[in-house]
C-alpha positions as protocol buffer text, in pm:
chain_id: "A"
residue {
  index: 1
  type: UNK
  ca { x: -256 y: -2280 z: -1547 }
}
residue {
  index: 2
  type: UNK
  ca { x: -493 y: -2121 z: -1293 }
}
residue {
  index: 3
  type: UNK
  ca { x: -842 y: -1997 z: -1371 }
}
residue {
  index: 4
  type: UNK
  ca { x: -904 y: -1936 z: -1741 }
}
residue {
  index: 5
  type: UNK
  ca { x: -1133 y: -1666 z: -1890 }
}
residue {
  index: 6
  type: UNK
  ca { x: -1443 y: -1687 z: -1670 }
}
residue {
  index: 7
  type: UNK
  ca { x: -1749 y: -1491 z: -1561 }
}
residue {
  index: 8
  type: UNK
  ca { x: -1819 y: -1450 z: -1191 }
}
residue {
  index: 9
  type: UNK
  ca { x: -2163 y: -1391 z: -1043 }
}
residue {
  index: 10
  type: UNK
  ca { x: -2222 y: -1377 z: -672 }
}
residue {
  index: 11
  type: UNK
  ca { x: -2297 y: -1165 z: -368 }
}
residue {
  index: 12
  type: UNK
  ca { x: -2110 y: -886 z: -193 }
}
residue {
  index: 13
  type: UNK
  ca { x: -2178 y: -851 z: 180 }
}
residue {
  index: 14
  type: UNK
  ca { x: -2071 y: -570 z: 414 }
}
residue {
  index: 15
  type: UNK
  ca { x: -2165 y: -566 z: 782 }
}
residue {
  index: 16
  type: UNK
  ca { x: -2052 y: -284 z: 1010 }
}
residue {
  index: 17
  type: UNK
  ca { x: -2059 y: -397 z: 1372 }
}
residue {
  index: 18
  type: UNK
  ca { x: -1950 y: -84 z: 1561 }
}
residue {
  index: 19
  type: UNK
  ca { x: -1992 y: 192 z: 1661 }
}
residue {
  index: 20
  type: UNK
  ca { x: -2327 y: 173 z: 1475 }
}
residue {
  index: 21
  type: UNK
  ca { x: -2453 y: -133 z: 1292 }
}
residue {
  index: 22
  type: UNK
  ca { x: -2516 y: -111 z: 920 }
}
residue {
  index: 23
  type: UNK
  ca { x: -2518 y: -380 z: 655 }
}
residue {
  index: 24
  type: UNK
  ca { x: -2601 y: -458 z: 295 }
}
residue {
  index: 25
  type: UNK
  ca { x: -2588 y: -738 z: 39 }
}
residue {
  index: 26
  type: UNK
  ca { x: -2597 y: -691 z: -337 }
}
residue {
  index: 27
  type: UNK
  ca { x: -2539 y: -888 z: -656 }
}
residue {
  index: 28
  type: UNK
  ca { x: -2190 y: -877 z: -806 }
}
residue {
  index: 29
  type: UNK
  ca { x: -2050 y: -938 z: -1154 }
}
residue {
  index: 30
  type: UNK
  ca { x: -1676 y: -983 z: -1215 }
}
residue {
  index: 31
  type: UNK
  ca { x: -1458 y: -1128 z: -1489 }
}
residue {
  index: 32
  type: UNK
  ca { x: -1155 y: -1354 z: -1450 }
}
residue {
  index: 33
  type: UNK
  ca { x: -868 y: -1274 z: -1687 }
}
residue {
  index: 34
  type: UNK
  ca { x: -547 y: -1480 z: -1722 }
}
residue {
  index: 35
  type: UNK
  ca { x: -282 y: -1211 z: -1764 }
}
residue {
  index: 36
  type: UNK
  ca { x: -70 y: -1413 z: -2004 }
}
residue {
  index: 37
  type: UNK
  ca { x: -363 y: -1419 z: -2247 }
}
residue {
  index: 38
  type: UNK
  ca { x: -461 y: -1053 z: -2260 }
}
residue {
  index: 39
  type: UNK
  ca { x: -416 y: -1059 z: -2637 }
}
residue {
  index: 40
  type: UNK
  ca { x: -705 y: -1311 z: -2647 }
}
residue {
  index: 41
  type: UNK
  ca { x: -936 y: -1097 z: -2432 }
}
residue {
  index: 42
  type: UNK
  ca { x: -1297 y: -1135 z: -2556 }
}
residue {
  index: 43
  type: UNK
  ca { x: -1378 y: -765 z: -2494 }
}
residue {
  index: 44
  type: UNK
  ca { x: -1217 y: -438 z: -2604 }
}
residue {
  index: 45
  type: UNK
  ca { x: -860 y: -412 z: -2473 }
}
residue {
  index: 46
  type: UNK
  ca { x: -711 y: -67 z: -2408 }
}
residue {
  index: 47
  type: UNK
  ca { x: -974 y: 91 z: -2632 }
}
residue {
  index: 48
  type: UNK
  ca { x: -1332 y: 206 z: -2599 }
}
residue {
  index: 49
  type: UNK
  ca { x: -1609 y: -51 z: -2619 }
}
residue {
  index: 50
  type: UNK
  ca { x: -1944 y: -134 z: -2468 }
}
residue {
  index: 51
  type: UNK
  ca { x: -1729 y: -319 z: -2217 }
}
residue {
  index: 52
  type: UNK
  ca { x: -1352 y: -284 z: -2206 }
}
residue {
  index: 53
  type: UNK
  ca { x: -1042 y: -362 z: -2003 }
}
residue {
  index: 54
  type: UNK
  ca { x: -758 y: -110 z: -1964 }
}
residue {
  index: 55
  type: UNK
  ca { x: -413 y: -181 z: -1824 }
}
residue {
  index: 56
  type: UNK
  ca { x: -417 y: 173 z: -1684 }
}
residue {
  index: 57
  type: UNK
  ca { x: -692 y: 78 z: -1437 }
}
residue {
  index: 58
  type: UNK
  ca { x: -459 y: -159 z: -1253 }
}
residue {
  index: 59
  type: UNK
  ca { x: -110 y: -216 z: -1127 }
}
residue {
  index: 60
  type: UNK
  ca { x: 186 y: 5 z: -1213 }
}
residue {
  index: 61
  type: UNK
  ca { x: 44 y: 258 z: -1459 }
}
residue {
  index: 62
  type: UNK
  ca { x: 402 y: 314 z: -1573 }
}
residue {
  index: 63
  type: UNK
  ca { x: 409 y: 131 z: -1905 }
}
residue {
  index: 64
  type: UNK
  ca { x: 519 y: -208 z: -1772 }
}
residue {
  index: 65
  type: UNK
  ca { x: 286 y: -503 z: -1820 }
}
residue {
  index: 66
  type: UNK
  ca { x: 51 y: -613 z: -1545 }
}
residue {
  index: 67
  type: UNK
  ca { x: 214 y: -956 z: -1534 }
}
residue {
  index: 68
  type: UNK
  ca { x: 563 y: -806 z: -1497 }
}
residue {
  index: 69
  type: UNK
  ca { x: 445 y: -570 z: -1224 }
}
residue {
  index: 70
  type: UNK
  ca { x: 290 y: -852 z: -1024 }
}
residue {
  index: 71
  type: UNK
  ca { x: 598 y: -1071 z: -1066 }
}
residue {
  index: 72
  type: UNK
  ca { x: 822 y: -789 z: -941 }
}
residue {
  index: 73
  type: UNK
  ca { x: 606 y: -756 z: -627 }
}
residue {
  index: 74
  type: UNK
  ca { x: 611 y: -1131 z: -571 }
}
residue {
  index: 75
  type: UNK
  ca { x: 988 y: -1152 z: -606 }
}
residue {
  index: 76
  type: UNK
  ca { x: 1040 y: -858 z: -369 }
}
residue {
  index: 77
  type: UNK
  ca { x: 842 y: -1052 z: -106 }
}
residue {
  index: 78
  type: UNK
  ca { x: 1028 y: -1378 z: -178 }
}
residue {
  index: 79
  type: UNK
  ca { x: 732 y: -1550 z: -341 }
}
residue {
  index: 80
  type: UNK
  ca { x: 882 y: -1794 z: -591 }
}
residue {
  index: 81
  type: UNK
  ca { x: 768 y: -2028 z: -867 }
}
residue {
  index: 82
  type: UNK
  ca { x: 463 y: -1828 z: -979 }
}
residue {
  index: 83
  type: UNK
  ca { x: 388 y: -1916 z: -1340 }
}
residue {
  index: 84
  type: UNK
  ca { x: 32 y: -1793 z: -1405 }
}
residue {
  index: 85
  type: UNK
  ca { x: -167 y: -1499 z: -1269 }
}
residue {
  index: 86
  type: UNK
  ca { x: -543 y: -1454 z: -1305 }
}
residue {
  index: 87
  type: UNK
  ca { x: -701 y: -1114 z: -1235 }
}
residue {
  index: 88
  type: UNK
  ca { x: -1057 y: -1107 z: -1100 }
}
residue {
  index: 89
  type: UNK
  ca { x: -1203 y: -761 z: -1156 }
}
residue {
  index: 90
  type: UNK
  ca { x: -1485 y: -567 z: -1322 }
}
residue {
  index: 91
  type: UNK
  ca { x: -1446 y: -419 z: -1672 }
}
residue {
  index: 92
  type: UNK
  ca { x: -1538 y: -69 z: -1777 }
}
residue {
  index: 93
  type: UNK
  ca { x: -1890 y: -19 z: -1909 }
}
residue {
  index: 94
  type: UNK
  ca { x: -1927 y: 249 z: -2180 }
}
residue {
  index: 95
  type: UNK
  ca { x: -1588 y: 385 z: -2075 }
}
residue {
  index: 96
  type: UNK
  ca { x: -1655 y: 405 z: -1700 }
}
residue {
  index: 97
  type: UNK
  ca { x: -1515 y: 171 z: -1440 }
}
residue {
  index: 98
  type: UNK
  ca { x: -1460 y: 159 z: -1065 }
}
residue {
  index: 99
  type: UNK
  ca { x: -1319 y: -139 z: -876 }
}
residue {
  index: 100
  type: UNK
  ca { x: -1327 y: -120 z: -494 }
}
residue {
  index: 101
  type: UNK
  ca { x: -1117 y: -437 z: -498 }
}
residue {
  index: 102
  type: UNK
  ca { x: -955 y: -663 z: -756 }
}
residue {
  index: 103
  type: UNK
  ca { x: -789 y: -997 z: -686 }
}
residue {
  index: 104
  type: UNK
  ca { x: -469 y: -1123 z: -847 }
}
residue {
  index: 105
  type: UNK
  ca { x: -446 y: -1502 z: -802 }
}
residue {
  index: 106
  type: UNK
  ca { x: -87 y: -1623 z: -837 }
}
residue {
  index: 107
  type: UNK
  ca { x: -43 y: -1990 z: -932 }
}
residue {
  index: 108
  type: UNK
  ca { x: 259 y: -2217 z: -946 }
}
residue {
  index: 109
  type: UNK
  ca { x: 317 y: -2493 z: -1201 }
}
residue {
  index: 110
  type: UNK
  ca { x: 102 y: -2735 z: -1000 }
}
residue {
  index: 111
  type: UNK
  ca { x: -195 y: -2493 z: -984 }
}
residue {
  index: 112
  type: UNK
  ca { x: -136 y: -2412 z: -617 }
}
residue {
  index: 113
  type: UNK
  ca { x: -198 y: -2052 z: -512 }
}
residue {
  index: 114
  type: UNK
  ca { x: 126 y: -1903 z: -386 }
}
residue {
  index: 115
  type: UNK
  ca { x: -4 y: -1553 z: -319 }
}
residue {
  index: 116
  type: UNK
  ca { x: -307 y: -1329 z: -369 }
}
residue {
  index: 117
  type: UNK
  ca { x: -277 y: -957 z: -437 }
}
residue {
  index: 118
  type: UNK
  ca { x: -576 y: -756 z: -318 }
}
residue {
  index: 119
  type: UNK
  ca { x: -571 y: -428 z: -511 }
}
residue {
  index: 120
  type: UNK
  ca { x: -793 y: -175 z: -331 }
}
residue {
  index: 121
  type: UNK
  ca { x: -922 y: 154 z: -472 }
}
residue {
  index: 122
  type: UNK
  ca { x: -1097 y: 433 z: -284 }
}
residue {
  index: 123
  type: UNK
  ca { x: -1330 y: 700 z: -421 }
}
residue {
  index: 124
  type: UNK
  ca { x: -1051 y: 960 z: -399 }
}
residue {
  index: 125
  type: UNK
  ca { x: -862 y: 806 z: -691 }
}
residue {
  index: 126
  type: UNK
  ca { x: -601 y: 632 z: -476 }
}
residue {
  index: 127
  type: UNK
  ca { x: -501 y: 266 z: -462 }
}
residue {
  index: 128
  type: UNK
  ca { x: -309 y: 25 z: -242 }
}
residue {
  index: 129
  type: UNK
  ca { x: -223 y: -343 z: -281 }
}
residue {
  index: 130
  type: UNK
  ca { x: -217 y: -592 z: 6 }
}
residue {
  index: 131
  type: UNK
  ca { x: -22 y: -906 z: -87 }
}
residue {
  index: 132
  type: UNK
  ca { x: -141 y: -1213 z: 105 }
}
residue {
  index: 133
  type: UNK
  ca { x: 137 y: -1470 z: 141 }
}
residue {
  index: 134
  type: UNK
  ca { x: 149 y: -1800 z: 332 }
}
residue {
  index: 135
  type: UNK
  ca { x: 432 y: -1915 z: 554 }
}
residue {
  index: 136
  type: UNK
  ca { x: 737 y: -2029 z: 361 }
}
residue {
  index: 137
  type: UNK
  ca { x: 675 y: -2361 z: 195 }
}
residue {
  index: 138
  type: UNK
  ca { x: 296 y: -2334 z: 223 }
}
residue {
  index: 139
  type: UNK
  ca { x: 28 y: -2247 z: -32 }
}
residue {
  index: 140
  type: UNK
  ca { x: -296 y: -2053 z: 11 }
}
residue {
  index: 141
  type: UNK
  ca { x: -604 y: -2268 z: 66 }
}
residue {
  index: 142
  type: UNK
  ca { x: -929 y: -2237 z: 260 }
}
residue {
  index: 143
  type: UNK
  ca { x: -747 y: -2289 z: 592 }
}
residue {
  index: 144
  type: UNK
  ca { x: -505 y: -1999 z: 537 }
}
residue {
  index: 145
  type: UNK
  ca { x: -554 y: -1681 z: 740 }
}
residue {
  index: 146
  type: UNK
  ca { x: -334 y: -1381 z: 661 }
}
residue {
  index: 147
  type: UNK
  ca { x: -330 y: -1054 z: 849 }
}
residue {
  index: 148
  type: UNK
  ca { x: -185 y: -706 z: 807 }
}
residue {
  index: 149
  type: UNK
  ca { x: -201 y: -353 z: 942 }
}
residue {
  index: 150
  type: UNK
  ca { x: -456 y: -125 z: 777 }
}
residue {
  index: 151
  type: UNK
  ca { x: -255 y: 145 z: 598 }
}
residue {
  index: 152
  type: UNK
  ca { x: -496 y: 274 z: 333 }
}
residue {
  index: 153
  type: UNK
  ca { x: -793 y: 507 z: 378 }
}
residue {
  index: 154
  type: UNK
  ca { x: -1114 y: 367 z: 230 }
}
residue {
  index: 155
  type: UNK
  ca { x: -1419 y: 480 z: 426 }
}
residue {
  index: 156
  type: UNK
  ca { x: -1462 y: 835 z: 562 }
}
residue {
  index: 157
  type: UNK
  ca { x: -1628 y: 676 z: 866 }
}
residue {
  index: 158
  type: UNK
  ca { x: -1338 y: 453 z: 972 }
}
residue {
  index: 159
  type: UNK
  ca { x: -989 y: 540 z: 1087 }
}
residue {
  index: 160
  type: UNK
  ca { x: -674 y: 431 z: 908 }
}
residue {
  index: 161
  type: UNK
  ca { x: -546 y: 200 z: 1177 }
}
residue {
  index: 162
  type: UNK
  ca { x: -621 y: -144 z: 1311 }
}
residue {
  index: 163
  type: UNK
  ca { x: -581 y: -463 z: 1108 }
}
residue {
  index: 164
  type: UNK
  ca { x: -732 y: -672 z: 830 }
}
residue {
  index: 165
  type: UNK
  ca { x: -774 y: -1050 z: 829 }
}
residue {
  index: 166
  type: UNK
  ca { x: -799 y: -1221 z: 488 }
}
residue {
  index: 167
  type: UNK
  ca { x: -938 y: -1567 z: 403 }
}
residue {
  index: 168
  type: UNK
  ca { x: -1018 y: -1728 z: 68 }
}
residue {
  index: 169
  type: UNK
  ca { x: -1182 y: -2034 z: -83 }
}
residue {
  index: 170
  type: UNK
  ca { x: -1105 y: -2085 z: -451 }
}
residue {
  index: 171
  type: UNK
  ca { x: -1155 y: -2351 z: -716 }
}
residue {
  index: 172
  type: UNK
  ca { x: -1199 y: -2352 z: -1094 }
}
residue {
  index: 173
  type: UNK
  ca { x: -1573 y: -2291 z: -1046 }
}
residue {
  index: 174
  type: UNK
  ca { x: -1597 y: -2101 z: -716 }
}
residue {
  index: 175
  type: UNK
  ca { x: -1443 y: -1792 z: -558 }
}
residue {
  index: 176
  type: UNK
  ca { x: -1493 y: -1659 z: -207 }
}
residue {
  index: 177
  type: UNK
  ca { x: -1313 y: -1388 z: -13 }
}
residue {
  index: 178
  type: UNK
  ca { x: -1362 y: -1280 z: 348 }
}
residue {
  index: 179
  type: UNK
  ca { x: -1197 y: -961 z: 473 }
}
residue {
  index: 180
  type: UNK
  ca { x: -1258 y: -857 z: 834 }
}
residue {
  index: 181
  type: UNK
  ca { x: -1145 y: -532 z: 995 }
}
residue {
  index: 182
  type: UNK
  ca { x: -1046 y: -503 z: 1361 }
}
residue {
  index: 183
  type: UNK
  ca { x: -968 y: -204 z: 1582 }
}
residue {
  index: 184
  type: UNK
  ca { x: -638 y: -182 z: 1768 }
}
residue {
  index: 185
  type: UNK
  ca { x: -806 y: -326 z: 2079 }
}
residue {
  index: 186
  type: UNK
  ca { x: -915 y: -630 z: 1872 }
}
residue {
  index: 187
  type: UNK
  ca { x: -1280 y: -521 z: 1848 }
}
residue {
  index: 188
  type: UNK
  ca { x: -1428 y: -645 z: 1522 }
}
residue {
  index: 189
  type: UNK
  ca { x: -1562 y: -342 z: 1336 }
}
residue {
  index: 190
  type: UNK
  ca { x: -1643 y: -474 z: 989 }
}
residue {
  index: 191
  type: UNK
  ca { x: -1710 y: -809 z: 820 }
}
residue {
  index: 192
  type: UNK
  ca { x: -1708 y: -834 z: 441 }
}
residue {
  index: 193
  type: UNK
  ca { x: -1739 y: -1116 z: 193 }
}
residue {
  index: 194
  type: UNK
  ca { x: -1757 y: -1183 z: -179 }
}
residue {
  index: 195
  type: UNK
  ca { x: -1886 y: -1527 z: -282 }
}
residue {
  index: 196
  type: UNK
  ca { x: -2004 y: -1672 z: -610 }
}
residue {
  index: 197
  type: UNK
  ca { x: -1969 y: -1905 z: -906 }
}
residue {
  index: 198
  type: UNK
  ca { x: -1722 y: -1896 z: -1194 }
}
residue {
  index: 199
  type: UNK
  ca { x: -1859 y: -1999 z: -1533 }
}
residue {
  index: 200
  type: UNK
  ca { x: -1703 y: -2032 z: -1880 }
}
residue {
  index: 201
  type: UNK
  ca { x: -1681 y: -1704 z: -2071 }
}
residue {
  index: 202
  type: UNK
  ca { x: -1858 y: -1734 z: -2405 }
}
residue {
  index: 203
  type: UNK
  ca { x: -2007 y: -1468 z: -2630 }
}
residue {
  index: 204
  type: UNK
  ca { x: -2359 y: -1581 z: -2541 }
}
residue {
  index: 205
  type: UNK
  ca { x: -2299 y: -1605 z: -2166 }
}
residue {
  index: 206
  type: UNK
  ca { x: -2126 y: -1266 z: -2154 }
}
residue {
  index: 207
  type: UNK
  ca { x: -2411 y: -1088 z: -2333 }
}
residue {
  index: 208
  type: UNK
  ca { x: -2654 y: -1258 z: -2099 }
}
residue {
  index: 209
  type: UNK
  ca { x: -2464 y: -1126 z: -1798 }
}
residue {
  index: 210
  type: UNK
  ca { x: -2451 y: -776 z: -1944 }
}
residue {
  index: 211
  type: UNK
  ca { x: -2829 y: -772 z: -1960 }
}
residue {
  index: 212
  type: UNK
  ca { x: -2850 y: -907 z: -1605 }
}
residue {
  index: 213
  type: UNK
  ca { x: -2594 y: -661 z: -1462 }
}
residue {
  index: 214
  type: UNK
  ca { x: -2619 y: -337 z: -1662 }
}
residue {
  index: 215
  type: UNK
  ca { x: -2407 y: -39 z: -1554 }
}
residue {
  index: 216
  type: UNK
  ca { x: -2226 y: -255 z: -1298 }
}
residue {
  index: 217
  type: UNK
  ca { x: -1963 y: 5 z: -1201 }
}
residue {
  index: 218
  type: UNK
  ca { x: -2216 y: 289 z: -1179 }
}
residue {
  index: 219
  type: UNK
  ca { x: -2424 y: 72 z: -950 }
}
residue {
  index: 220
  type: UNK
  ca { x: -2121 y: 9 z: -729 }
}
residue {
  index: 221
  type: UNK
  ca { x: -2025 y: 375 z: -690 }
}
residue {
  index: 222
  type: UNK
  ca { x: -2390 y: 468 z: -634 }
}
residue {
  index: 223
  type: UNK
  ca { x: -2426 y: 213 z: -356 }
}
residue {
  index: 224
  type: UNK
  ca { x: -2106 y: 336 z: -191 }
}
residue {
  index: 225
  type: UNK
  ca { x: -2241 y: 690 z: -168 }
}
residue {
  index: 226
  type: UNK
  ca { x: -2586 y: 569 z: -60 }
}
residue {
  index: 227
  type: UNK
  ca { x: -2434 y: 371 z: 228 }
}
residue {
  index: 228
  type: UNK
  ca { x: -2220 y: 672 z: 322 }
}
residue {
  index: 229
  type: UNK
  ca { x: -2535 y: 885 z: 345 }
}
residue {
  index: 230
  type: UNK
  ca { x: -2701 y: 625 z: 569 }
}
residue {
  index: 231
  type: UNK
  ca { x: -2399 y: 625 z: 800 }
}
residue {
  index: 232
  type: UNK
  ca { x: -2399 y: 1004 z: 817 }
}
residue {
  index: 233
  type: UNK
  ca { x: -2769 y: 1001 z: 906 }
}
residue {
  index: 234
  type: UNK
  ca { x: -2693 y: 754 z: 1185 }
}
residue {
  index: 235
  type: UNK
  ca { x: -2461 y: 1012 z: 1335 }
}
residue {
  index: 236
  type: UNK
  ca { x: -2121 y: 863 z: 1257 }
}
residue {
  index: 237
  type: UNK
  ca { x: -1836 y: 1112 z: 1263 }
}
residue {
  index: 238
  type: UNK
  ca { x: -1683 y: 1202 z: 926 }
}
residue {
  index: 239
  type: UNK
  ca { x: -1309 y: 1133 z: 917 }
}
residue {
  index: 240
  type: UNK
  ca { x: -1110 y: 1347 z: 676 }
}
residue {
  index: 241
  type: UNK
  ca { x: -884 y: 1162 z: 436 }
}
residue {
  index: 242
  type: UNK
  ca { x: -522 y: 1159 z: 556 }
}
residue {
  index: 243
  type: UNK
  ca { x: -233 y: 1194 z: 315 }
}
residue {
  index: 244
  type: UNK
  ca { x: -174 y: 859 z: 148 }
}
residue {
  index: 245
  type: UNK
  ca { x: 127 y: 670 z: 277 }
}
residue {
  index: 246
  type: UNK
  ca { x: 422 y: 653 z: 41 }
}
residue {
  index: 247
  type: UNK
  ca { x: 427 y: 276 z: 22 }
}
residue {
  index: 248
  type: UNK
  ca { x: 175 y: 138 z: -227 }
}
residue {
  index: 249
  type: UNK
  ca { x: 219 y: -231 z: -139 }
}
residue {
  index: 250
  type: UNK
  ca { x: 211 y: -405 z: 200 }
}
residue {
  index: 251
  type: UNK
  ca { x: 220 y: -769 z: 299 }
}
residue {
  index: 252
  type: UNK
  ca { x: -40 y: -976 z: 486 }
}
residue {
  index: 253
  type: UNK
  ca { x: 136 y: -1265 z: 655 }
}
residue {
  index: 254
  type: UNK
  ca { x: -11 y: -1598 z: 753 }
}
residue {
  index: 255
  type: UNK
  ca { x: -97 y: -1659 z: 1117 }
}
residue {
  index: 256
  type: UNK
  ca { x: -284 y: -1920 z: 1313 }
}
residue {
  index: 257
  type: UNK
  ca { x: -662 y: -1881 z: 1338 }
}
């Protein structure tokens, strides 16, 4: 079954380690949405609302359903027996939304995680999905480390090469993600994490979270530009955005820690 409709509150951490150190931590608010139950979504779906969720903000943007799109990706990477998919993301607020990263948790019939899709957006309107898959016959748990080449431009102060390492710790009530970025010479350049609690989604709890985290997406985009200004003031070289690679999906394979 996977994670049902839930509200996530936690902390986002970014720590740049080189060539200049810079770090920040801020509160985060996400929602967990089982894709088979979009017709039961407690907020506005594909229409304007105080908060809303739009299919067009994720996945294929070609008319196919989000669940079908994810299943097609899984099958193309030989990930089998996925029955339920839960999307952890942030909704639009008053029509505006921006998700630096959304997580697609892919469960089998025994509630094991067979794969995790990390859908990344940059501030240039582009997106790329890294699919984290374990070795054949394995499932993703808190001992699984997957790694892949960096192929998508995110920060104007980091090159589009090197590698990412992904780790996760997930239960019905807890979600944590660690994504570290390494240069080609194996120097660790960036450490990031998202950690927090998952709670039942009720009308009362959701309104409470809205008051606690108003204008969540505007806050996120504002912090991104504020951190970029700080990096520029520290003298980091601006790197122009390269043309996006044609492939929109790449795989992060399991390796030993």
